[in-house]
N, C-alpha and C positions, 0 to 999 in steps of 0.2 A: 320755255317760249321766252323770247326776249322781250326787252321793256317797251319796244315800238308796237310788238304783236299782244302783248298784255293792253297796251293803252288802246289799239285798235278793237279788241274783243270787247273791252268795258264800254268803249263809246259806241261801239253797234249795239248791244245789248242794251245800254241805258236810252238809246234813241230809240230803240224799236220798242221798249217798256213804255217809255213817255208817251210815246204817239199812239200807241193803242190805248192806253190808259186815258188819255185826254179826249180821244176820238170817242170812246165809248162812253164817257162820263157826260159829254155833251150829247151826244143822243138820247141817254137816258133822261136828262134834264129837259128835254122838249116832251117826253111823255110824262114825267112828274109836274110839268106846268099844265098839263091837261091835254095834249095833242092825241087826238084818236082818227081812226081812218077804217073804214068797213069796207070788205069787197065780198064776192062770192066765194074767194078761195082763200086770200090771206087778210086777216084783220090785223091790225096794228092798234094795241090795246095795252092796258097797264096792268101788271100781274106783280105781286111780291111772292116770290119763290122762297120760300123758308127752307128747303131742302137742296138737293143738287139735281142732276138730271131727272125729270119726272117726277119731282118732288121728293125722291129718294132720301132717307137718313133725316126727315124733318124733325124725327122724334128725338134727334141730337139738339135742337134747339140752338141756345147760345154757345154751346160747344164746339159747333160745326165751324164756326169761323176760327176759332184757335187751332183746330185740328188743320184747317187748310192752310193756316199760316204756317204752320210746323212744315207741310207739304211744300210748300213755296221756298222756304229755307233750304230745306233738302235737297230740293231740285238746283236751287242757286248754288249749293255749296259743291254739289256733284259736277255741276257744268264748269266750276272754276277748279275743280281737281282734275278734270279732262283736259280743260284749256285748247280745245279745238274751235277754230275761229270759225269753222262751218256751223257750229252750233250756236253762234250768238245770236243771229238774227231770229232764228225760230224760238229759241228758249227767251228771246226779250219779249216777242210776242205773245208766247204762252203765260210768262209771269206778268207781264202787263194787263192781259185780259183776265187772270185769275186773281191778280190784286184788285183790279176795278170792280169784280164781282165781291170779294171780301169786304171792300170798302163800302158797298152798299150795303152788307150785312150790320155793319157797324152805325152807318149813317140813317138807313129805313128799315132795320130789322129784318130785311129779305133783299133778295138779288131782284134788281128791276129788270123784269123780263117784257118784252112787247110783240113779237111777232109770234102770230098764232095761224098755224095752218090747218085748215079744216076743208081741203078739196079732196073728196073721195074718203077720206078719213082725218080722224082728230089727231093731230100731232101736240106733243108738248110746246108750251110758249117759251120762246127761247129770246136771246139778245145778241149784239153784234161780237160781245166779247166770248160768248158760247162759240160762235162760229170761228172766230179767231183761235180758240182754244182748239177746236177740230182741225184747222188748218196746220197749226204748229204741231199738232201730235202725227199727223199724216207725214209732215215735212221730216219728223225726227225719226220716225219709222223708216222712212226711205234712206235718210243717212245712215241708220243703223243696219240695215239690209243690203245696201248698195256702198260700201264703202270707199267705192272709187270715185264719188259725187262729192267726198270729203277728202280734199287735199291739202292737207297741213303737213 
């Protein structure tokens, strides 16, 4: 990869990372400061999730954030090894969202979750970062299974 492409790759990844991290932390601050909203289907509440999705691995307690940090550095190393420009934006989204959730673990002792779906069935409480992680993973899967979308 040329110097110009390296710079573009790093800039895209950094701006996506920072944008998602800042947006997510600002949304979470609203709920930590006391905002709540209740409806028949979706409640906006404050929950500190000690685990990951559906509170899995909560038994790992303080070790979970360090395991997640190692995963983030692994993903970052792998994407820099690949150096495909088309991966920069979705990986930036993924890493920004994951870092925001890990930041919560250090600051609040758990991930700040707020969206609670309970229309017809109860779903796990989640946050903006969780939705962005899902979006980024879907995007990366599409790029992997449809390589013609990635023109490097």
